[in-house]
C-alpha positions in Angstrom: -28.3 119.1 73.3 -26.8 119.6 76.7 -29.4 118.7 79.4 -29.3 117.9 83.1 -28.6 114.2 83.2 -28.6 113.2 86.9 -25.9 110.9 88.2 -27.0 108.0 90.4 -25.6 107.8 93.9 -22.6 105.5 94.5 -21.3 106.2 90.9 -17.7 106.5 89.9 -17.1 109.5 87.7 -14.4 109.3 85.0 -13.4 112.4 83.1 -11.3 111.9 80.0 -9.6 114.6 78.0 -9.1 112.9 74.6 -6.1 113.6 72.4 -4.4 111.9 69.4 -1.6 110.1 71.3 -2.4 110.4 75.1 -5.6 110.8 77.2 -5.7 112.6 80.5 -8.0 110.7 82.9 -9.4 111.9 86.2 -11.3 109.5 88.4 -13.6 110.5 91.3 -14.9 107.6 93.4 -16.7 109.8 95.9 -17.0 113.4 97.2 -14.8 112.6 100.2 -12.2 110.6 98.4 -9.0 111.7 96.7 -9.2 111.9 93.0 -7.0 109.6 90.9 -5.2 110.9 87.8 -4.0 108.7 85.0 -2.3 109.2 81.6 -3.5 106.6 79.1 -1.8 106.2 75.7 -3.9 105.3 72.7 -2.7 101.7 72.6 -4.6 98.4 73.2 -2.6 97.6 76.4 -3.2 101.0 77.9 -6.9 100.9 77.1 -7.1 97.5 78.8 -5.3 98.9 81.8 -7.9 101.7 82.1 -10.8 99.2 81.8 -9.2 96.9 84.5 -8.7 99.9 86.8 -12.3 100.9 86.5 -13.6 97.4 86.9 -11.9 97.1 90.3 -14.3 99.7 91.8 -17.2 97.2 91.3 -19.6 100.1 91.1 -21.5 101.9 88.3 -19.1 103.8 86.1 -20.0 107.0 84.1 -17.4 108.2 81.7 -17.5 111.7 80.2 -15.4 113.0 77.3 -15.4 115.7 74.6 -15.7 114.7 71.0 -12.2 115.3 69.5 -12.2 114.6 65.8 -12.5 110.8 65.6 -9.8 110.1 68.3 -12.5 109.4 70.9 -14.3 106.7 68.9 -12.0 103.7 69.7 -11.8 104.5 73.4 -15.5 105.2 73.7 -16.3 101.8 72.0 -13.9 100.0 74.4 -15.6 101.6 77.4 -19.1 100.8 76.2 -18.2 97.2 75.5 -16.9 97.0 79.0 -20.3 97.9 80.3 -19.6 101.5 81.3 -22.0 104.4 80.6 -20.6 107.0 78.1 -21.7 110.6 78.1 -20.6 113.4 75.7 -19.5 116.9 76.8 -20.4 119.8 74.4 -17.3 121.5 73.2 -18.9 125.0 73.6 -20.3 124.2 77.0 -16.8 122.9 78.1 -15.1 126.1 76.9 -17.6 128.4 78.6 -17.5 126.4 81.8 -13.7 126.4 81.9 -13.7 130.2 81.5 -16.3 130.7 84.2 -14.6 128.4 86.7 -11.0 129.7 86.2 -11.7 133.3 85.1 -9.1 132.8 82.4 -8.7 131.6 78.8 -5.8 129.4 79.9 -6.2 125.9 78.7 -4.4 122.6 79.1 -5.3 118.9 79.2 -5.3 118.4 83.0 -7.5 121.5 83.5 -9.9 120.2 80.8 -10.2 116.9 82.6 -11.1 118.8 85.8 -13.8 120.8 84.0 -15.2 117.6 82.4 -15.4 116.1 85.8 -17.3 119.2 87.1 -19.8 119.0 84.3 -20.3 115.3 84.9 -21.0 116.0 88.6 -23.6 118.6 87.8 -25.1 116.5 85.0 -24.5 119.0 82.2 -23.9 116.2 79.6 -25.3 114.7 76.5 -26.1 111.1 75.7 -23.4 109.5 73.6 -24.7 107.4 70.7 -22.0 105.2 69.4 -22.4 104.7 65.6 -21.0 101.1 65.7 -23.3 100.2 68.6 -26.3 101.8 66.9 -25.5 100.0 63.6 -25.1 103.1 61.5 -21.3 103.1 61.1 -21.4 101.9 57.5 -24.1 104.3 56.7 -22.1 107.2 58.1 -18.9 106.3 56.2 -20.9 106.1 52.9 -22.5 109.5 53.6 -19.2 111.2 54.5 -17.3 109.6 51.6 -20.0 110.6 49.2 -19.8 114.2 50.4 -16.0 114.2 50.1 -16.1 112.9 46.5 -18.9 115.3 45.6 -16.8 118.3 46.9 -13.7 117.1 45.0 -15.8 116.6 41.8 -17.3 120.1 42.1 -13.8 121.6 42.6 -12.3 119.8 39.6 -15.4 120.8 37.5 -14.9 124.5 38.4 -11.2 124.1 37.4 -12.2 122.8 34.0 -14.8 125.5 33.4 -12.6 128.4 34.6 -9.1 127.3 33.5 -9.0 124.7 30.7 -12.0 125.5 28.6 -11.3 129.3 28.4 -7.8 128.4 27.1 -8.5 125.6 24.6 -12.3 125.5 23.7 -14.3 128.3 25.3 -17.4 127.9 23.1 -18.0 124.3 24.1 -19.2 125.2 27.6 -22.7 125.9 26.4 -23.2 122.3 25.5 -22.5 121.1 29.1 -25.5 119.4 30.7 -26.2 118.7 34.3 -23.3 118.0 36.7 -24.1 114.3 37.1 -23.7 113.4 33.4 -20.4 111.9 32.2 -20.8 112.4 28.5 -19.5 116.0 28.4 -16.2 115.0 30.0 -15.9 111.9 27.9 -16.4 114.0 24.8 -13.7 116.5 25.9 -11.3 113.6 26.7 -11.6 112.4 23.1 -11.8 115.8 21.5 -10.1 118.3 23.8 -9.4 121.0 21.3 -11.2 122.4 18.2 -8.3 121.2 16.1 -9.0 117.6 17.1 -12.6 118.0 15.7 -11.8 120.0 12.5 -9.1 117.6 11.6 -11.9 115.2 10.6 -14.6 115.7 8.1 -18.1 116.4 9.3 -19.2 112.9 8.5 -16.2 111.3 10.1 -16.7 113.4 13.2 -20.3 112.4 13.5 -19.3 108.7 13.3 -16.4 109.0 15.8 -18.4 111.0 18.4 -21.8 109.2 18.0 -21.1 106.6 20.7 -19.3 109.0 23.0 -22.2 111.3 23.9 -24.6 108.5 24.7 -28.4 108.8 24.2 -29.5 112.3 23.3 -32.5 113.9 21.6 -31.5 115.2 18.1 -28.1 113.7 18.5 -27.1 114.4 14.9 -28.1 118.1 15.2 -26.2 118.4 18.5 -23.0 117.0 17.0 -23.3 119.1 13.8 -23.7 122.2 16.0 -20.5 121.3 18.0 -18.6 120.8 14.7 -19.6 124.2 13.4 -18.7 125.7 16.7 -15.2 124.2 16.6 -14.6 125.7 13.1 -15.1 129.2 14.5 -13.5 128.7 17.9 -11.1 131.2 19.4 -9.2 128.5 21.5 -5.5 128.4 21.5 -4.2 126.4 18.5 -2.3 123.6 20.3 -1.8 120.2 18.8 -3.7 117.3 20.4 -0.4 115.7 21.6 0.9 118.8 23.3 1.9 118.4 27.0 -0.6 121.0 28.0 -3.4 119.0 26.3 -2.2 115.8 28.1 -2.6 117.6 31.4 -6.1 118.6 30.3 -7.0 115.0 29.5 -5.5 113.9 32.9 -7.9 116.3 34.7 -10.8 115.1 32.6 -10.0 111.5 33.5 -9.9 112.4 37.2 -13.3 114.1 36.9 -14.8 111.0 35.2 -13.3 108.8 37.9 -15.0 110.9 40.6 -18.4 110.7 38.8 -18.0 106.9 38.6 -17.1 106.6 42.3 -20.0 108.7 43.3 -22.4 106.5 41.3 -20.9 103.4 42.9 -21.5 104.8 46.4 -25.1 105.7 45.6 -25.8 102.2 44.3 -24.1 100.7 47.4 -26.1 102.9 49.7 -29.4 101.9 48.0 -28.6 98.2 48.2 -27.5 98.6 51.8 -30.7 100.4 52.9 -33.2 98.9 50.6 -34.6 96.7 53.4 -34.5 99.5 56.0 -38.1 100.7 56.8 -37.0 104.2 57.8 -35.1 104.6 54.5 -38.2 103.5 52.5 -40.4 106.0 54.4 -38.0 108.8 54.0 -37.9 108.2 50.2 -41.7 108.8 50.1 -41.2 112.4 51.3 -41.0 114.9 48.4 -37.4 116.2 47.9 -35.7 113.3 49.6 -33.8 111.0 47.3 -31.3 108.2 48.1 -28.5 110.5 49.2 -30.6 112.8 51.3 -32.2 109.8 53.0 -28.8 108.3 53.6 -27.5 111.5 55.2 -30.6 111.9 57.5 -30.1 108.3 58.8 -26.3 108.7 59.1 -26.4 112.1 60.9 -29.7 111.7 62.8 -29.4 108.1 63.8 -32.6 106.7 65.4 -35.0 109.7 65.3 -37.4 107.9 67.7 -35.2 109.0 70.6 -36.5 112.5 70.2 -39.7 112.7 72.2 -40.9 115.8 70.4 -40.2 117.4 67.0 -38.9 120.5 68.8 -36.0 118.4 70.2 -35.2 117.2 66.7 -35.3 120.8 65.4 -32.9 121.8 68.1 -30.6 118.9 67.2 -30.6 120.2 63.6 -30.0 123.8 64.7 -33.4 124.9 63.3 -34.7 126.2 66.7 -35.3 130.0 67.1 -33.1 132.0 69.5 -33.4 135.6 70.6 -30.9 137.8 72.5 -32.9 139.7 75.2 -31.6 141.8 78.0 -33.7 144.4 80.0 -35.6 146.5 77.5 -33.5 145.3 74.6 -34.8 142.5 72.5 -32.8 141.4 69.5 -33.9 139.9 66.2 -35.1 136.3 66.4 -32.9 134.0 64.3 -32.0 130.3 63.8 -29.6 129.2 66.5 -27.6 127.0 64.0 -26.0 125.3 66.9 -27.0 121.8 65.8 -25.8 119.3 63.1 -24.8 121.4 60.1 -24.8 118.5 57.6 -28.3 117.5 58.7 -29.6 121.0 58.5 -28.1 121.5 55.0 -29.6 118.2 53.8 -33.1 119.3 55.0 -32.6 122.7 53.3 -31.7 121.0 50.0 -34.6 118.6 50.3 -37.0 121.5 50.9 -35.8 123.4 47.8 -36.3 120.3 45.7 -39.8 119.7 47.2 -41.1 123.2 46.3 -40.2 122.6 42.7 -42.4 119.5 42.5 -46.1 119.5 41.9 -48.9 118.9 44.2 -47.4 118.6 47.7 -47.9 120.5 50.9 -44.3 121.9 50.9 -45.0 123.7 47.6 -48.4 124.9 48.9 -46.9 126.3 52.1 -44.1 128.1 50.1 -46.7 129.6 47.7 -48.8 130.9 50.5 -45.8 132.4 52.2 -44.5 134.4 49.2 -47.9 135.3 47.8 -48.0 138.8 49.3 -44.7 139.8 47.6 -43.0 137.4 45.2 -40.2 139.8 44.4 -39.0 140.1 48.0 -35.8 138.1 48.4 -35.9 138.3 52.2 -39.5 136.9 52.2 -38.3 134.0 49.9 -35.4 133.3 52.3 -37.8 133.2 55.3 -40.1 130.9 53.3 -37.3 128.5 52.5 -36.4 128.4 56.2 -40.0 127.6 57.1 -40.0 124.8 54.5 -36.8 123.4 56.0 -38.3 123.4 59.4 -41.4 121.7 58.0 -39.2 119.1 56.3 -37.6 118.3 59.6 -41.0 117.9 61.3 -42.3 115.6 58.6 -39.1 113.5 58.6 -39.4 113.1 62.4 -43.1 112.3 62.2 -43.0 109.6 59.5 -40.1 107.8 61.3 -41.4 108.1 64.9 -45.0 107.1 63.9 -43.9 104.4 61.6 -46.6 105.4 59.0 -46.2 106.3 55.4 -46.0 109.8 54.2 -49.4 111.5 53.3 -48.9 114.5 51.0 -51.9 116.6 52.2 -52.5 115.6 55.8 -53.2 119.2 56.9 -56.9 119.5 57.9 -59.0 122.0 59.9 -58.8 121.4 63.6 -62.2 120.7 65.2 -63.4 123.7 67.3 -66.0 126.3 67.5 -68.8 125.7 65.0 -66.7 123.3 62.9 -68.2 119.8 63.3 -66.1 116.7 63.5 -67.8 115.1 60.6 -67.1 118.1 58.3 -63.5 118.0 59.4 -63.2 114.4 58.4 -64.8 115.1 55.0 -62.3 117.9 54.5 -59.4 115.7 55.4 -60.6 113.0 53.0 -60.9 115.5 50.2 -57.3 116.7 50.6 -55.8 113.3 50.4 
């Protein structure tokens, strides 16, 4: 979040407009001194030249830049390693400030550097937390690669369900299990059409497919049902060696490869973080599994830097915002100005938690929707409240360094409630 970050006196301000090939740099050594403008290419000699230029000032250096894809990461790392302070400029704050200063939507790199320098001067900046310096670069790459592979796997699964199966074996879709299992695609890769099944006798098919589908309850009954379904299928009668079926098998092999890669990433993440205390505490919270814990650590970094849980809620975009002017007051909504991946992870974790038994998330959800269980708007608000509660719990267990306690809610002492009875109630809920 953009806060007032005061700049110490006698500090050299360096504004950098980052781009893919060339960076525009504006240096201000003092209010009465002429600004110095540089163009720095994204090469090692040019970065070294910028560092040497800044070191000659022999004064504290504060560098400000806007996050631009990943192009800012190498230069930011080089500046931090040289001992300079790095501060981040919000993209939205930069755009709004540029329009306010110049009364125009006109934009170019030198003008952006001037606006960044102005925001540095007034202290409208954010702390820059370098992933490599913070030791979470590997965790971030695992999390982002897992998300990319999961999206690709979902896309290819939809292609199989909406294109290939309706053409060649529509009835087999009802046998598909959860999206994480590999047996369904392995079965289709070996038996892509009804003809490839009915070409065998029932006994021969059972023997050929027995090892393919893995461990299943009532496996023989399942395979017999698939065999009878293939006999009455309406799929197109193509031979198993047709080019179209070869394309189908190629797509199935790609889907299986993505499932295998996703499993490898999950195993690598668990082995990488198994000794991490924050990871172990996050795993104790209902709804948070290995990937959710990985994403929270990758996107949130060290949550201890947030002094209050409201700061973490704002970082996630779960803070409430209202548009008010004069006598008009708009509807209060989530700002959604924070980290979208982190907010989505907490939302998913909350939905998983309310489906589990005996935890405070489920109790809160049940209390919220008790007055009208058929109201979809009330359910949506309840899920939002659960997401915010998940964020508060995650922040609390990491900042306090204590294990998760499922029913920590207890009556607050006050009025005629004695402290001893409060402790008794708290003990009973644990």
